[in-house]
C-alpha positions, -999 to +999 in steps of 0.1 A: +325-472+449+361-459+451+380-475+478+394-450+504+433-463+515+437-450+546+430-479+569+427-458+597+393-436+592+366-457+600+327-445+598+299-463+621+265-453+628+233-454+651+201-461+646+187-426+635+201-420+600+212-454+585+208-446+548+225-415+551+258-431+567+259-458+537+252-427+511+282-409+529+301-445+536+297-445+493+304-413+491+340-415+510+346-453+494+349-467+529+326-496+543+305-490+571+320-499+606+305-531+622+286-526+653+251-531+668+232-506+684+204-526+704+181-526+734+177-545+766+138-550+773+136-524+797+149-500+773+182-497+781+209-494+752+233-519+743+259-517+719+289-535+703+314-527+679+322-559+659+358-543+648+392-528+659+391-491+658+425-491+681+446-465+670+418-450+644+405-419+637+359-428+641+334-408+628+297-421+638+271-404+625+237-398+641+210-371+647+195-361+674+156-364+662+127-379+671+129-403+693+153-376+706+164-392+740+173-425+725+192-412+699+213-390+719+220-420+743+227-446+716+255-417+704+268-414+740+270-451+745+284-459+710+312-424+721+319-447+758+323-476+736+350-465+711+365-446+739+373-480+759+386-501+726+410-473+719+402-451+691+425-422+688+399-398+679+364-399+683+345-376+656+307-371+661+288-361+632+252-347+639+238-339+611+202-325+633+213-311+665+185-319+692+176-297+718+192-269+702+161-250+702+164-239+743+199-222+734+188-194+759+170-186+794+140-164+776+123-167+807+127-169+846+140-205+852+144-221+817+174-244+812+199-242+784+196-281+766+215-271+739+246-263+764+235-291+785+238-317+753+271-304+747+283-314+779+270-345+778+289-350+742+322-341+758+323-355+790+315-391+766+347-384+752+343-371+721+372-351+703+353-329+676+321-324+666+306-320+629+273-307+623+245-289+602+227-257+603+227-254+637+193-231+652+218-210+667+251-202+651+267-194+688+257-228+701+295-237+684+308-215+717+287-239+743+316-268+730+354-268+744+363-294+716+364-279+672+333-280+660+327-276+619+295-262+615+283-266+579+257-251+555+225-262+540+223-230+518+241-240+492+226-274+484+197-252+486+202-227+466+223-254+436+180-271+434+163-238+432+189-226+403+182-254+386+146-250+384+152-212+365+126-198+390+116-156+377+110-124+398+126-142+432+121-126+465+139-149+494+115-147+527+128-151+563+095-168+584+104-143+614+132-121+620+160-150+636+161-160+607+174-130+583+210-136+585+198-177+568+171-158+541+202-133+530+228-160+526+199-179+500+192-142+485+230-139+477+231-172+457+201-171+439+205-130+433+173-117+449+162-096+473+149-102+507+112-099+527+108-101+565+076-121+579+075-098+614+052-123+635+047-129+670+046-167+691+022-162+719+039-198+729+059-227+717+050-242+688+023-216+681+029-188+656+006-155+645+016-135+617+020-097+617+026-085+585+057-084+561+081-065+556+096-061+515+083-062+481+066-098+471+035-091+447+035-107+418+072-124+431+079-158+431+087-162+466+109-190+488+104-192+523+135-202+544+143-218+578+165-242+597+138-268+609+102-270+600+086-288+632+043-286+636+051-263+601+026-238+617+050-208+613+055-219+572+022-225+567+011-196+583+040-176+562+030-190+526-009-186+528+000-149+541+028-147+511-002-158+488-028-135+504-001-107+501+002-110+457+031-133+456+023-153+423+042-184+436+054-196+470+081-228+474+097-230+507+129-247+521+145-260+555+177-280+565+157-303+589+121-319+584+114-323+618+074-324+607+059-333+636+025-334+650-001-316+620+028-310+596+019-329+568-015-326+571-010-283+572+017-283+544-003-306+523-028-280+527-010-251+524-003-225+497+032-241+493+040-250+457+067-274+466+090-279+504+128-289+499+144-305+526+175-323+530+181-355+546+198-347+576+163-364+589+151-393+574+116-393+562+095-422+571+069-434+541+037-417+557+058-382+552+067-386+519+040-365+501+041-349+465+045-313+479+081-323+497+112-329+476+150-344+497+177-336+487+208-352+506+237-337+519+256-367+520+284-356+492+287-321+514+299-345+550+316-369+531+336-341+517+340-325+556+348-362+573+379-366+547+391-327+551+383-334+591+406-367+583+431-354+563+436-324+584+427-299+552+404-268+558+368-275+556+358-241+556+371-245+518+341-264+510+319-229+513+343-209+488 
């Protein structure tokens, strides 16, 4: 591991994704900061920072994935500890931003949790947020501090290019993901198609019809989050029934809760490509799922923020 020479750059992690944090530190060339994030017997979170952070640019790596509330509180308590330890700046790296799916009032009396979490992060004392593939890009506007929004599409596209697939069509599983699908399609130099679906209630999807030509083509479904995998597996099966010769799928955030693994295993999906913004436990590592790392991209973003360079250059 090469040594990054500026001692004022420090990287810490909480408990959600320590392996990714170690990969990021290896890419940057710094040692992972020494800290303990534990729980009292009643569940309260206890944080101890074991080294001086006075005057340092500190980056805390934490996905707010399951158990979401524990990981969110770990982040907030760690930020408070760093603030009280006189860190010069506190930057949180949130590979997966939880509570993002409630980003607007879809019905009367709905909460907007994406904004609530943004408020909590700011009030805790954070100076900057680095995150990846927010469920809705406008969530950046919920913050009054800088947000660097990294994109997973280039990483996913490079992996599909290595496969040398033929007759590709990139498919969005719903209308909301068309922009994401188009970005992948541009990199793969492929056309796009759209699944027109209706969602009668949360985590329940009903396929309606397919807009675009997919017969005889290799379909690649793309989404930001796969949770229960209902949408993506219904879409994959519909594509296969409509004449697609092969169906691949990809997402940035493999939440994969409830029946997701069983659904993917039994679906027409040949391979699901995911990133490690959320770590996959051993029981979820089936042959159909392949993981690629975002450590290099996040490490470069951290270096650029610390050295006050352009982050958008990473996507040029």
